N, C-alpha and C positions, 0 to 999 in steps of 0.2 A: 873830170874824174870818170874812169870807166865804170859802167854799171855792172853790179855783181850778178852772178848767175843764180837761178832759183835753187840749185843744190847748196850753194853757200848759205843762203838764208835758212834753208831747212836744217842744215847742220847746226847753225847758231841757235835756232829755236830749241832743238833737242838738248844742246848743252845747257841752255838756260833752264829748261825743265829739270834736268839732272841736278844742277846746283841748287835749285829751289827745294827739291826733295831732300837733299842732304841737309840743308839748313833746317827744314821742318823736323827731321829725325833728331838732329842735334838739340833742338829746343825741347823736344819731348824727353830726351835722355836727361837733360838738366832738370826738368820739372820732376821727373821720377826720383832723381837723386835727392832733391830738396825735400820731397815728401818722406823719404826714408829717414832722413836726418831729423825731421820734426816728429815723426811717429815712433821713433825708437827702433830696436832691432827686429821688431815684428813678432817676438815671442809672447805668448799669452801669460799674464800674471797668474800666480797660484790662487786657487780658490780659497775663500775665507774659511778658516777653521781647520784646514788640512795641515797635517804635520808629517815629516818624513818617517817612514817605518824604521824602527831601530833594527840594527843587524843582530842576528842571534849569535850567542857565544856558546861554545861547547864547554861544559864544565867537566873537570877531571876529578874522578873519584879517587879516594885514597884506599889503598889496600891494607888489610889487616896483617900484622906480623905473622910470618910462618913459624911453625913449631914442629918439632919431631914427635911423631905419634907414639913412640915407645918410651920417651923420656920426659915429655912435657904434657900437662893436661891440656885438652883441646876443647874449648867452649864451643857450643853450637846452639842455634835457635833461629827464630824468625824475625826478631826485632832488629831494627837498623842500628848500626853503631853511631854513637854521637861523639863529635870531636871534643866536646867539653860538657861541663855540667851547667852551662849558661842557658841552654835551651830548655832543659828540664832540671828540676832540683835533684840533688842526691837523695837516694832512698835512706830513710832513717833505719838504723839497725833493727829496731823492733818490727819493721815491715819487711825484713829480708828473712826468708825461711830457707834453710839448707837441709836437704834430705839426701841420704846416701843409700846406694844399693850396688849390687853386682849383676853381671849378665847371667850368672848361674848361682845356685846355692852351694854346690860342692865341686871341688876340682881334684883331678888326679895329679900324681907327681909329674912335673914337667909342664902342666897346663898353665896358661897365663890368665889369671883373673882380670876381667875388665872392671875397674872401679868407676862408679858413676856418681857424679854430683849433680843434683837438681836444685836450682836456685829459683825461688818464686817471689814475685812482688805481691805481698798480701794487702797492700794499701788500695785505696780507691782512686789513686791518681798515677799517671805515668811518672816514673822517676828513673834516675841513672844509677846503675850498679857497676862497680869495678869487678869485671870477670877475668882480669889478667892474672898471670902466674905470680905476680908480685904479692897479691893478696890471697891467693888460693893455696890450700894445703890438703893433701890426701894422707891420712895417717892410719896405719894398721897396728892394732894392739893384740897381744895375747894375754887376756886378763888385764892386769895393771902394767905389764911389761911392754915397752915399745918394741916393735918389730921393724917397721919401715915408715919413712916419711919422705914426701917429695921435696921437703925443705932441706933435708940433710945434704944433698949434693947440688942444690940449686945455687947458681951464681947470678946475682942481680935479680932478674925477673922483669916482667913487663906489665904495664897497665893496659887494660882494655875496657873502656867505658862504653856501656850499652844502655840505651833507653829501653826499659822494660815496661810494657803496658800493665795496667792493673789486673791481677790474677794470672798474668802470663809467666812462663817459666823459661829458663835457659839451662842447658845441660853441658857438662864437661866430662870427658872420659880420660882415664889413665890406665894403660896396660901394665900390670905388675908381673915381674918374672919370678916372684916368690923368693927373691933374695932379700936378706936383711940389709939395713942401712944404719948409719950412726951419724950424729952431728959432725959437720966438717968433712963428710964423705969418707970417714975412716972405715977400715974393714970391720965388719960386725959379725963375722962368723959364718959366711956362706948362706946356704938355703935356710929358710924359715922352718921351724919344727912343725910337724903335722898337728892338727887340732882345729879348734874353733877360733876364728879370728873376729875381732870387732873392727869395723871400718868406721872411722870418724872423719868428717870433713870440716874444714874451717875456711871461712871467707871473711877476711878482715877480722872483726871482733865477734862475728857470729859463728857459733859452733853447733854442729848437728848432733842429733841423738845417734848412738852407735847402731850399726847394722851388722848382723852376724853372717858369716859364711865359713865353710870348712875347706881345709886343704888336706890331702891325703899323705900317708907316709911313703917312704921310699920302697 
C-alpha cells in the first residue's frame, strides 16, 4: 500500500477538528433547548398584590330640554340637575318658597315685562324640586280678573328635576308681551288694559304671594 503524503494527513486532521466543533455546537444547542422547556417561557411572574389598572370610561352627560325664551319659562341656577329623586328626597311643599317679581316696576305701551319666579329650598337638607314647565305657572291678574296665564296655551309640559341645596334658590323667567290669554288658548280680547297688575306664581301645589307692577295705556 502506497504511503500517504503529509498534505493528505493534514487535510484529514482539519476535517476531524471541524466535525468535532460541529458536534460540540449541536450538543450545546440541545442543552439550551432543554433548559428553556424546563424553565418556561422566560417571562417574569407578576408581583404579588398587583392588579391591572382599569381603563377609564368617558361618561356622557344628558342635556336639558331646550325651550323658547318668549313662550316658555326658563329656569336657571347653579345646582346640578338630578335624573331622579332617588339620590335626594323630594322637597316637601312646606319647604318650597315661591317669590315673584318683575325686571321693572312699570312698563310703557309695547314694552314686554319680564316675569321672574324665584324658588327657594327653605329646609336644612338638599332636596329635589320639579322646576319644569309641567308644574310651573305664571299668572297675571287685574284685581280678581284673570288677564294672562302660561297654562292657557301650554300643551303638555316637561319635568325638570333639580337638586337644590338648603337655602339655595333657582329662578325662572318669562317674557310677557302684554296680551291677554284664556283657557284653551282662546282669543281673550287682545292687549291687556292699562293699570296695576298682580303677578302670582305657582309651582306644583305651592302658590306665591302676589307682586304688583304697572302697565301704561295706549
